[in-house]
Phi, psi and omega in degrees: 000138176293155179239155177232132174282149177208152175263122191243133170277105181271320179220144178300140175061024174241155179304145176292149180251136176275120182234164175242141181230150178294138181258098182280112181265004176270092187278146172278160179307134177086351179277165175217141173255126183234141171277124181282119179267327181204135178232127181276148173264108181271151174303330177297326178300323177295317178298320178296317179300324179285345182086026184269004175218130182290115179223158177285132174239146004286155181215142171276110180291171174113099178243006177241085188226156175213154182190205181237140177292126176259327181202144180244135176286163181304135177088347179268099185240342184224154177278185184299332182269355181099000177287144179295138178250144174210165179301138181096348180294140173279128186219160166231161183220149174296141188286343184232159176236135178245165187277331182077001187238342187281178181306314183284325179291311191266315187275312186263357177051046177233068189295340177293345177254021178311136182290342180243017182299136175228143183237137174300141178077003183225312194263354190246123176289128184287347176286343184262132177300143009270017169073307193274079182236026178219159187278342178281062185203162177289326182227154174223137177260113183271127181296155169301137182095354177294137177276104183257140182233123174287132183271140174300150182300330184268010179251103183287159177303325181300324180288313185289323178277330174299322174285324175056204177285347182299315182292318176301315181296318180294319178299317178295315183295314181294325175301318182289315185282328178082122174245142177251149177306128179093001179295147167266125187237131173250130177250121175270112180115132182242019175278193182305319180291318179298317179293321177295317178297323176299313180299317180293321178298317179298313180293338181274000174102015177301134180279329180213138179232136179232129180250127178252122180171208182174178354287189190300321184294331177284323177294324176297321178294324177299320177295320178294327177290340178120011177300139178284333179202154174231150179234116186277132175295331179285318182284329181236085194280353180238157180299323182295315181285331176292320177301315180298318181290319178299316181291339174294332180264328184267344191099166190295341186271341180100191188272148172292320182222135173239130182248113179276119182227030189265311185092000176251128186304329184297342180291334189292304179298327176296321181295325177304319183289337180283344180281148168286166172299134182080009182278182182240143179229124180248124174268107187244334190264359187266062183286325180255167180272094181265010176114178182264164177212147178268141171208161181263111181297345176301329179298319180295316180293310183301319182273356182052050183281147165263117182244129185220150173249160177217134186239117172059219185195170178251165178305326180296335177283333173294315175300318178301322179293318178298318178292323177300317183282356173291339176285123185307321182301310183287325177302317181286319182293318179290326175296324180292339177298333181287100185253341184225129179240137183226153171281168178299323179296342180259021185302320179296319178297320178298314180297320181290327177297319177290320179301325182272006178060032183270342185255156161287293172221124176263139181227155174254136177247089186298000000 
């Protein structure tokens, strides 16, 4: 039997281990076997490595992956959009599968909160067959029901993985909070989610965009993406001076919409203050449990804020991201985000590079 190498999280906050797993090529109906060509290192992977989200360990990390179809199970003939699938096709897939039958899927139409939702690189213990359910591996076995998308010939892996789950997540979040033509938008965070939210805000008609974050290389990328102004955490080290600087760009009343894309709880109460009265605040970056934070709810009442959260994304947002990346400008900018490339054997180094905020986007090339 063929074997596949994979990088496995065996213990929280310990180096990933390179392991080998049997590669079962006898597919069940609806399954697909894909060769992983590129796997993105998401900030969420760092949170998972820290143990900030309950997941089964050991686990093969990696929920931002793309590759080529090696084999199709019986009955799997078309992708999510209806395009014909065949061996050798370049594809990307939605990271999670939902049941379609539970209270949240069917009654409340909130499938991202499906009671049986499982995500590649997060929900599957690698000790359990068929093992290969994460992107940090040479091969991945895609379950029946996975939303698979055939990639256009002119869309490189660097663009789709450079955008990663961040663009899908941003599309879902901005859809939920709602942006109006001419809005002034502040984005907290200059990492992949922040840059994706910036791109979506610009395409949604924002009249002015301000990005608050760091380090310097990420703020430079935000300017290249089209931010009207950036506010450095290093240059403006306290919430009070950042508020003053942001209002210098937004006007004395603050932003119409603030998008939190940081992942650190302290960003949230600061973000409330960046909103104008009657403004909107979206919590987008708090995917893992990074701890509690104190805030005064009187601020929400006094400012009459609309505060909303957004969790993950649906398959339709993956299609939206592919269509978004059809624009040459965004296709090139998101591909440019890929600044660090690693082999599978260097998976721990890749994860640590992201943890230290040294990369735009780090990827593994299995």
